N, C-alpha and C positions, 0 to 999 in steps of 0.2 A: 380412560379412553382418550382424554385430551393429551395425556402424557405420551401415549403411543403415537398419536398423530404428530406431535412435535418431534419425537425421536425419529419417526419415519421420515419426516421432512428434513431433519438435520442429516440423517444418513443419506438420503437420496440427493439432496441439493448441495450439501457441503462436503461431507466425508467421502462419498463415492467419487466426485470429480477430482478431489485431491489424490485419492488412491489411484485413480486412472492416470493422473499425471506422473505419479511415482512409478507406475508400471511401464511407462513409455520408453524406458531405457536411457533416461537422462543420467549423466554422471552426477555424483554428489557435488562437484564443483559448480556445474551449470545450474543445478537445482538450487544450491545455496545462493548463487548470484541472482537467479530468477526470483526467489522468495524475498531476498533482501531488497532488490530493485522494486518489486511489486509493492512491498510494504512501505518503502520510502515514498514512492510515487503516490500510493493510495492515501497518504495523509497530507498531501499538499493542501494548504489552506485556500484553494481556489476551486470552487465548485464547478464541475463540468469539464475539467481538463485532464482528469486522470487517465481516461481511456486513450486519448490522443497521445499524451505524454508517455504512457506506458508502452503503447504500440511503437512509437518512434524510437524509444530507448532500447526496447527489446530487439527491434529490427537492426538497430545500429550495432548492438553487441552480439548479434546472432543468437539470441535466446529464444525460447519458446514464447511466442507472443500470447497465445491463449493462456498459458500458465501465468504469465506476468499480469495480464489483465484480470484473470480470476483472483489472484492474490490481492491485487489492488481493490477489487470489489469486496473481498472478504474483510479488508481492514477499513472500509469506508465508515463504519461506525466510529472508529478512532478519529477519522477526519473531522467528523462533526463534533466530537468531544474536544479535540485539540484546536479547533478553529479559533475560538475566543482566546485561549491562552497564547497561541501564536500571535494573534493580533495585538493583545495587550503587551506582550513582550516586545513586539516591534515598535509599538507606540512609545514604550519606555526607552528602548534602545535609541530611537531616533529623536526623542524629545518632542514628540508631537503633542497636540492638545489632547488631554485625557477624554476618552469617550466612555460613557457608562455602558453602552451596547445593550441596553434593555429595550424592549419593544416600545414602551411608553416614551423613552427618550428619543428613539429613532422617529417615531410618529411626530413628536413635537418638532424635531429638527426638520422634517420634510414639510411640515405645515408652515414653519417660519420662512425657510428658504430652501426649496427642494434642490436647487442647483448646488448650493453650498453643502447641503447634506450629502449629496452624491459625491462631491469632491472630497469631503472628509472621510466618508466610508471607503472611497477608492484608495486614498492614501493609507488609511489604516489597514486595508487588505494587502496593499503592496508591502507595508511594513511587516505584516505577518508572513508573507511569502519570503521576504528577506531573511527572517529568523529561520524559517523552514530551510531555506537554501544554505544557511550557515550550519545547520545541524544535519542536513541530509547525508552528506558524505561520511562524517564520523559515525553516525548511527547505522548507515548502510554497511560500512566496513565492520563495525561491531557485530551486527546481525549475521553477516557472512561468516565471521570467525566463530560465532556461537553455534551456527547451524551446521557448519562443515563437519565437525566430529560426530555430531548427532546423525547426520545423513550418511556418513561413512558406516556407522553401525546399523542403520535401519535399511538402507538400500542393498540389494544383492551385489555381490562382487562381480565385476565385469568378467573375470576368468571363470567364475562359477556358472554364469549365464552362457558363456561361450562353450564350456565343456559339456553342457547338457545335450546340445544337438550332436556333438561329436560322439558322445557315449551312445546315443540312439542309433547313429550311423554304423557303429561297430557291431551292434546286436543283430 
């Protein structure tokens, strides 16, 4: 019973919205760009900015805003998983003081000097955003080129969709 509840939730909340987006008549190119952009924006190591960033970029590139935001929401577990690796890579790249980033260490940092703790965590997060920014374009382009052939196979051909109403009109 528990498995059926989970599969029903997965089908209703994740699979069906994605299938609905695929049925909206988006071209494989636009859908590949949308998925790549939503994925890259969805893993930015700054909590709370994915919706605004995804909306702004989708509007700028005339993509489906809802699809971009949905994809960014679907990859948000990756955002949480990649947050610390991005920050650690940024700290290493910029040569900042090493942070353990454990809960006990952060509590002790705030107890000693909360202003300095905020300062260190702020710079560490900015370093993580820098690493994300360096990787965002190459990863987005790679995702686009990986998804494009797949979407060409999965999505209906524009000619086939256009021919269906014409065939019905002749009958």
